[in-house]
C-alpha positions as CSV (number, residue, x, y, z in Angstrom):
1,M,-24.9,-15.6,21.1
2,Q,-26.4,-15.8,17.7
3,E,-24.6,-14.7,14.4
4,I,-24.9,-11.1,13.3
5,K,-26.5,-10.9,10.0
6,A,-25.6,-8.5,7.2
7,T,-28.4,-6.0,6.2
8,D,-29.9,-6.0,2.9
9,D,-28.2,-2.7,2.2
10,E,-24.8,-4.1,3.1
11,L,-25.4,-7.2,0.9
12,K,-26.5,-5.1,-1.9
13,R,-23.2,-3.0,-1.7
14,I,-21.2,-6.3,-1.8
15,Y,-23.1,-7.8,-4.6
16,E,-23.1,-4.7,-6.7
17,N,-19.3,-4.6,-6.8
18,I,-18.6,-8.3,-6.9
19,P,-16.1,-9.4,-9.4
20,S,-17.1,-11.7,-12.1
21,S,-14.5,-14.3,-11.1
22,Y,-16.1,-14.7,-7.6
23,D,-15.7,-18.4,-6.7
24,R,-18.6,-20.5,-8.5
25,A,-17.7,-23.7,-6.5
26,N,-18.9,-22.4,-3.2
27,R,-21.8,-20.6,-4.8
28,F,-23.0,-24.1,-6.0
29,I,-22.5,-26.2,-2.8
30,S,-23.9,-23.4,-0.5
31,F,-27.1,-23.2,-2.4
32,N,-26.1,-19.7,-3.5
33,Q,-25.7,-18.5,0.0
34,D,-21.9,-18.1,0.2
35,V,-21.8,-14.3,0.0
36,R,-24.4,-13.9,2.6
37,W,-22.6,-16.3,4.9
38,R,-19.3,-14.7,4.5
39,A,-20.8,-11.3,5.2
40,N,-22.6,-12.7,8.3
41,L,-19.2,-14.3,9.4
42,V,-17.4,-11.0,9.1
43,K,-20.1,-8.9,11.0
44,T,-20.0,-11.6,13.8
45,A,-16.3,-11.7,14.1
46,L,-16.3,-7.8,14.3
47,K,-18.6,-7.9,17.2
48,F,-15.8,-9.7,19.3
49,C,-12.9,-7.9,17.5
50,P,-14.3,-4.6,16.5
51,N,-11.0,-3.0,15.4
52,P,-8.6,-5.7,14.0
53,G,-5.4,-4.1,13.0
54,L,-4.1,-7.2,11.2
55,V,-6.3,-9.9,9.8
56,L,-5.3,-13.4,8.3
57,D,-7.4,-15.1,5.7
58,V,-6.5,-18.8,5.8
59,A,-6.7,-20.8,2.7
60,S,-7.9,-17.6,1.1
61,G,-8.4,-19.0,-2.5
62,K,-8.9,-15.8,-4.5
63,G,-9.5,-13.7,-1.4
64,E,-13.3,-13.8,-1.5
65,L,-13.4,-13.4,2.3
66,T,-11.0,-10.6,2.4
67,Y,-12.9,-9.0,-0.4
68,V,-16.0,-9.1,1.8
69,L,-14.1,-8.0,5.0
70,G,-13.1,-4.9,3.0
71,K,-16.7,-3.8,2.6
72,F,-17.1,-3.6,6.3
73,I,-13.7,-2.3,7.7
74,N,-10.4,-1.0,6.5
75,A,-8.1,-3.6,8.0
76,Y,-4.7,-4.8,6.8
77,S,-5.2,-8.3,5.6
78,V,-2.8,-11.1,4.7
79,M,-4.1,-13.8,2.3
80,L,-2.5,-17.4,2.6
81,D,-3.2,-20.2,0.3
82,Y,-1.3,-23.2,-0.9
83,S,-2.2,-22.5,-4.5
84,E,0.1,-20.1,-6.4
85,N,-2.6,-20.0,-9.1
86,M,-5.2,-18.7,-6.6
87,L,-3.1,-16.1,-5.1
88,S,-2.0,-14.9,-8.4
89,N,-5.7,-14.5,-9.5
90,S,-6.6,-12.6,-6.3
91,L,-9.7,-10.4,-6.4
92,V,-8.1,-8.0,-4.2
93,K,-4.8,-6.4,-3.5
94,G,-2.8,-7.1,-0.5
95,D,-0.1,-9.3,0.9
96,R,-0.3,-12.8,-0.4
97,I,1.7,-15.8,1.0
98,Q,1.9,-19.2,-0.5
99,A,1.9,-21.8,2.4
100,S,-0.1,-24.6,4.0
101,F,-2.8,-24.1,6.5
102,N,-1.3,-27.1,8.5
103,A,1.9,-25.0,9.3
104,L,1.2,-21.3,9.2
105,P,4.5,-19.5,8.7
106,F,3.8,-16.9,11.5
107,R,4.9,-16.3,15.1
108,D,2.4,-16.9,17.9
109,N,-0.1,-14.1,18.4
110,S,0.7,-12.4,15.1
111,F,-3.0,-11.5,14.1
112,D,-5.9,-9.8,15.7
113,L,-8.3,-11.9,13.8
114,V,-7.9,-15.2,11.9
115,M,-10.7,-16.1,9.5
116,S,-11.3,-18.9,6.9
117,S,-14.3,-19.8,4.6
118,F,-15.1,-23.0,2.8
119,A,-11.7,-24.5,3.2
120,L,-11.0,-26.4,6.5
121,H,-13.0,-29.5,5.2
122,A,-10.2,-29.9,2.6
123,S,-7.7,-30.7,5.4
124,D,-6.9,-34.3,6.5
125,D,-6.5,-32.9,10.1
126,V,-9.1,-30.1,10.9
127,E,-7.8,-30.0,14.6
128,A,-4.3,-29.3,13.4
129,V,-5.4,-26.4,11.2
130,V,-7.5,-24.9,14.0
131,R,-4.7,-25.2,16.4
132,E,-2.5,-23.3,14.0
133,M,-5.1,-20.7,13.5
134,E,-5.6,-20.4,17.3
135,R,-1.7,-20.2,17.8
136,V,-1.3,-17.2,15.4
137,S,-4.3,-15.3,16.7
138,R,-4.2,-12.8,19.4
139,H,-8.0,-12.7,19.9
140,V,-10.6,-14.1,17.5
141,L,-11.1,-17.0,15.0
142,A,-13.9,-17.3,12.6
143,F,-14.6,-19.8,10.1
144,I,-17.2,-21.5,7.8
145,A,-16.6,-25.0,6.4
146,M,-18.3,-28.1,5.2
147,G,-19.4,-30.6,7.8
148,K,-21.7,-33.6,7.8
149,P,-25.2,-33.8,9.3
150,D,-25.7,-36.1,12.3
151,S,-29.1,-36.9,10.9
152,M,-28.8,-40.0,8.7
153,W,-31.7,-38.6,6.5
154,K,-30.0,-35.4,6.0
155,R,-26.7,-37.0,5.2
156,A,-28.4,-39.1,2.5
157,Y,-30.2,-35.9,1.1
158,V,-27.1,-33.7,1.0
159,G,-25.0,-36.6,-0.3
160,F,-27.3,-37.1,-3.2
161,Y,-27.3,-33.3,-4.0
162,L,-23.5,-33.2,-3.9
163,H,-23.0,-36.4,-5.9
164,Y,-25.8,-36.2,-8.5
165,V,-27.1,-32.8,-8.7
166,M,-24.5,-30.2,-8.0
167,P,-21.9,-31.2,-10.7
168,Y,-24.6,-30.7,-13.3
169,I,-25.8,-27.4,-11.9
170,A,-22.1,-26.5,-12.4
171,V,-22.3,-27.4,-16.1
172,L,-25.2,-25.0,-16.5
173,G,-22.9,-22.3,-14.9
174,G,-20.1,-23.2,-17.7
175,A,-18.0,-25.4,-15.6
176,K,-17.1,-29.0,-16.0
177,A,-18.9,-31.6,-14.0
178,S,-15.8,-33.6,-13.3
179,D,-14.2,-30.6,-11.5
180,Y,-16.9,-30.6,-8.9
181,R,-17.3,-34.3,-8.1
182,Y,-14.5,-34.2,-5.7
183,I,-16.6,-32.3,-3.2
184,Y,-18.8,-35.3,-2.7
185,Y,-15.7,-37.5,-1.9
186,I,-14.6,-34.9,0.6
187,F,-18.0,-34.9,2.2
188,K,-18.0,-38.8,2.5
189,R,-14.8,-39.0,4.4
190,L,-15.8,-36.1,7.1
191,P,-16.9,-37.0,10.7
192,T,-20.4,-35.7,11.7
193,N,-20.9,-32.3,13.0
194,S,-21.2,-33.5,16.7
195,Y,-17.5,-34.2,16.5
196,Y,-16.7,-30.8,15.2
197,R,-18.7,-29.0,17.8
198,Q,-16.9,-30.9,20.6
199,L,-13.5,-30.2,19.0
200,F,-14.2,-26.5,18.6
201,S,-15.5,-26.2,22.2
202,R,-12.3,-28.0,23.4
203,L,-9.8,-25.9,21.4
204,L,-11.7,-22.4,21.6
205,N,-13.8,-20.3,23.8
206,L,-16.7,-20.9,21.5
207,R,-19.0,-17.9,21.2
208,V,-21.2,-18.8,18.1
209,Y,-21.8,-22.2,16.6
210,R,-24.3,-22.7,13.9
211,E,-25.1,-25.4,11.3
212,L,-26.4,-24.1,7.9
213,A,-28.0,-25.5,4.8
214,F,-29.4,-28.9,6.2
215,N,-26.6,-28.9,8.5
216,L,-24.1,-29.3,5.6
217,F,-21.9,-26.5,6.9
218,Y,-20.6,-25.2,10.4
219,F,-20.4,-21.4,11.1
220,V,-18.0,-20.9,14.1
221,V,-16.8,-17.8,15.9
222,G,-14.5,-18.3,18.9
223,E,-12.0,-16.5,21.2
224,K,-8.6,-17.7,22.0
225,R,-8.7,-19.6,25.2
226,E,-5.6,-18.2,26.7
227,E,-7.3,-14.8,26.6
228,Q,-9.8,-16.1,29.0
229,G,-7.3,-17.5,31.4
230,E,-8.5,-21.1,30.7
231,E,-6.4,-24.1,30.5
232,R,-5.8,-25.9,27.3
C-alpha cells in the first residue's frame, strides 16, 4: 500500500495555525517538506488504526507530530523526549514524559498507535528503539527518520548538501551554522537504507515503506507482528 497523502485543504489548515516556534532543523534537512510528510504519516497510520484511544509520540521534541495529529483526530497523546527543555517548550498541551527512547517506561501493549518523526537516526541502535516502540504498541507503528541512500551518487549529493549547504541555509533562517553541522555527522555513521528496510521487515508487519528526498529519509508504517499471529 502507498502512503495516504494529506489534501491541500488539510495542509492549509495545518500551516495556517502552525506555531512560529515549529522546528526549523527538520524544515532545513527535509527541503521544507517536514510538515507535509508528518501529515501524510498521520493519515497513513490512521488508515490502519482509525480510532486510536491512546497515542505515543516517541522522541517528540516540541511535539510537532502530536500537533499535526491533533489536526486530524482527537486522541489522547503522550509526548516522550529525553530533553527537558524540548518538553517544557512543547507546542501543544498534554502529558509529557522525560525518558530515553531506548527504554520506554511503559508496559507492553500500552498504546494503540506509536509514532515518531525525524528522531530515530539519533539513536546508536535503531533496532532497539523500534523493538521498544513495538513492545509498547498494541497495533500500529509509524515513523519517519533520516537514512542513507544505497546509491553512491545520491549519498555524495545529500552528503554535500548536509555538510556544506544546509548549515548556511540555517544561517539565513537566523540560526547558527555550527548547530546544524552535527546532522551531517549523524548521516555519515548511518547504514544504508537497504539495511533499514530489511530490519523493519523483520521486526514489523511492514505495510508502507517509502524513501523520500533523494532517499535521504525513510517513511514507515507497520503493524505489530504478534497481531498477525506471526513468529518473531
